[in-house]
C-alpha positions as CSV (number, residue, x, y, z in Angstrom):
1,X,1.2,-13.8,-24.0
2,X,0.8,-11.4,-21.2
3,X,1.6,-7.7,-21.5
4,X,4.4,-7.8,-19.0
5,X,6.3,-10.6,-20.8
6,X,5.9,-8.7,-24.1
7,X,7.5,-5.5,-22.7
8,X,10.5,-7.0,-20.8
9,X,13.8,-5.1,-21.5
10,X,17.1,-6.9,-22.1
11,X,18.4,-8.3,-18.8
12,X,15.1,-7.9,-17.2
13,X,13.3,-10.9,-15.6
14,X,9.8,-11.3,-14.2
15,X,9.8,-11.8,-10.4
16,X,6.1,-11.8,-9.5
17,X,2.9,-11.5,-11.3
18,X,-0.7,-11.3,-10.0
19,X,-4.2,-10.4,-10.9
20,X,-7.2,-9.2,-8.9
21,X,-8.6,-11.7,-6.5
22,X,-11.5,-13.9,-7.7
23,X,-13.7,-12.0,-5.2
24,X,-14.2,-9.5,-8.0
25,X,-16.5,-12.0,-9.6
26,X,-19.0,-11.6,-6.7
27,X,-20.6,-8.4,-8.0
28,X,-21.1,-9.6,-11.5
29,X,-22.3,-13.0,-10.3
30,X,-24.9,-11.4,-8.0
31,X,-26.0,-9.1,-10.9
32,X,-26.3,-12.1,-13.2
33,X,-28.2,-14.3,-10.7
34,X,-30.7,-11.6,-9.7
35,X,-31.1,-10.5,-13.4
36,X,-31.7,-14.1,-14.5
37,X,-34.3,-14.5,-11.8
38,X,-36.0,-11.3,-12.9
39,X,-35.8,-12.3,-16.5
40,X,-37.4,-15.6,-15.8
41,X,-40.2,-13.9,-13.8
42,X,-40.8,-11.4,-16.6
43,X,-40.9,-14.2,-19.2
44,X,-43.3,-16.3,-17.2
45,X,-45.7,-13.6,-16.1
46,X,-45.6,-11.0,-18.9
47,X,-43.8,-11.7,-22.2
48,X,-41.1,-14.2,-23.3
49,X,-39.6,-11.6,-25.6
50,X,-39.4,-9.0,-22.8
51,X,-37.8,-11.6,-20.5
52,X,-35.2,-12.4,-23.2
53,X,-34.5,-8.8,-23.6
54,X,-34.0,-8.4,-19.9
55,X,-31.6,-11.4,-19.9
56,X,-29.6,-9.9,-22.7
57,X,-29.4,-6.6,-20.8
58,X,-28.1,-8.4,-17.7
59,X,-25.5,-10.2,-19.7
60,X,-24.4,-7.0,-21.4
61,X,-24.1,-5.3,-18.0
62,X,-22.1,-8.0,-16.3
63,X,-19.6,-8.7,-19.1
64,X,-17.5,-5.6,-18.4
65,X,-17.3,-6.6,-14.7
66,X,-16.1,-10.1,-15.7
67,X,-13.6,-8.7,-18.1
68,X,-12.0,-6.7,-15.3
69,X,-10.4,-9.8,-13.8
70,X,-9.2,-11.0,-17.1
71,X,-7.8,-7.7,-18.3
72,X,-5.9,-6.6,-15.1
73,X,-2.4,-7.6,-14.6
74,X,0.0,-6.5,-11.9
75,X,3.7,-7.4,-12.2
76,X,7.1,-6.9,-10.8
77,X,10.5,-7.4,-12.6
78,X,13.9,-7.0,-11.2
79,X,13.8,-3.4,-12.5
80,X,10.2,-2.2,-12.8
81,X,6.7,-2.3,-11.4
82,X,3.8,-2.7,-13.8
83,X,0.0,-2.2,-13.8
84,X,-2.0,-3.1,-16.9
85,X,-5.7,-2.7,-17.0
86,X,-8.5,-2.5,-19.4
87,X,-9.9,-4.1,-22.5
88,X,-10.5,-3.1,-25.3
89,X,-8.9,0.2,-24.1
90,X,-5.7,-0.5,-22.3
91,X,-4.2,1.6,-19.5
92,X,-0.7,0.9,-18.4
93,X,1.7,2.2,-15.7
94,X,5.4,1.2,-15.6
95,X,7.6,2.6,-12.8
96,X,11.2,1.9,-12.1
97,X,11.8,0.5,-8.7
98,X,14.0,3.4,-7.7
99,X,10.9,5.7,-7.9
100,X,8.7,3.6,-5.7
101,X,8.3,5.1,-2.3
102,X,5.7,4.0,0.2
103,X,3.5,0.9,-0.3
104,X,0.5,0.4,1.9
105,X,-1.9,-2.6,2.0
106,X,-5.5,-2.1,3.1
107,X,-7.5,-5.2,4.0
108,X,-10.9,-5.6,5.7
109,X,-11.9,-8.7,7.7
110,X,-13.0,-10.4,4.5
111,X,-9.8,-9.5,2.8
112,X,-7.7,-10.9,5.6
113,X,-9.7,-14.1,5.6
114,X,-9.7,-14.6,1.8
115,X,-6.2,-13.1,1.2
116,X,-7.0,-10.0,-0.9
117,X,-6.7,-6.3,-0.4
118,X,-6.0,-2.9,-2.0
119,X,-2.3,-2.0,-2.5
120,X,-1.4,1.7,-2.8
121,X,1.9,2.5,-4.3
122,X,3.3,6.1,-3.8
123,X,5.9,7.0,-6.4
124,X,8.4,9.9,-6.5
125,X,6.8,13.1,-7.5
126,X,3.6,12.5,-5.5
127,X,1.9,10.0,-7.8
128,X,-0.3,7.4,-6.2
129,X,-1.6,4.2,-7.8
130,X,-4.1,1.8,-6.3
131,X,-4.2,-1.8,-7.2
132,X,-7.7,-2.9,-6.2
133,X,-8.5,-6.3,-4.7
134,X,-5.1,-7.8,-5.3
135,X,-4.6,-11.5,-4.6
136,X,-2.1,-12.0,-1.8
137,X,-1.3,-8.3,-1.3
138,X,1.2,-8.8,1.5
139,X,3.2,-11.2,-0.6
140,X,3.2,-8.7,-3.5
141,X,4.4,-5.9,-1.2
142,X,7.2,-8.1,0.2
143,X,8.3,-9.0,-3.3
144,X,8.5,-5.3,-4.3
145,X,10.6,-4.5,-1.2
146,X,12.9,-7.5,-1.8
147,X,13.5,-6.3,-5.3
148,X,14.1,-2.7,-4.2
149,X,16.6,-4.0,-1.6
150,X,18.4,-6.2,-4.1
151,X,18.6,-3.4,-6.6
152,X,20.0,-0.9,-4.1
153,X,22.5,-3.5,-2.9
154,X,23.6,-4.3,-6.4
155,X,24.2,-0.6,-7.1
156,X,26.0,0.1,-3.9
157,X,29.8,0.4,-4.0
158,X,31.8,-2.4,-2.5
159,X,32.9,-1.6,1.1
160,X,36.6,-0.5,1.3
161,X,36.7,0.6,-2.3
162,X,36.8,4.2,-3.4
């Protein structure tokens, strides 16, 4: 079960959940491919044991990069905004929607073409949180704003009543 589902409060419902875009796999895949080629070359021209050791080193170096995608979770409920990252050490951030201020989306050309980007959330008190390489960042930002508007409309007094 995901972290967000485990921490829902009574009356709270999950509105949107996303993870980093699969583009985060490019760096570890490149590291793995070049490392494998290097390991094969070492095993062929020098020593099989040394090549095996190099392959193990490449695998150990790329595992944390692969785990980033699996351990990061960004979520939105009707009351809060969540960021959960890390394994085996977990770091979480939970902010009520009332404290969310400015949300910016930064996308390069590749990000626009592949639909990923960095989302920066400014919260009351000057805090800033960056969600790196979020899948569908514009949709995520829109969902946050929709929830902020619906929360403010729900809490607003009825017109004509005092």
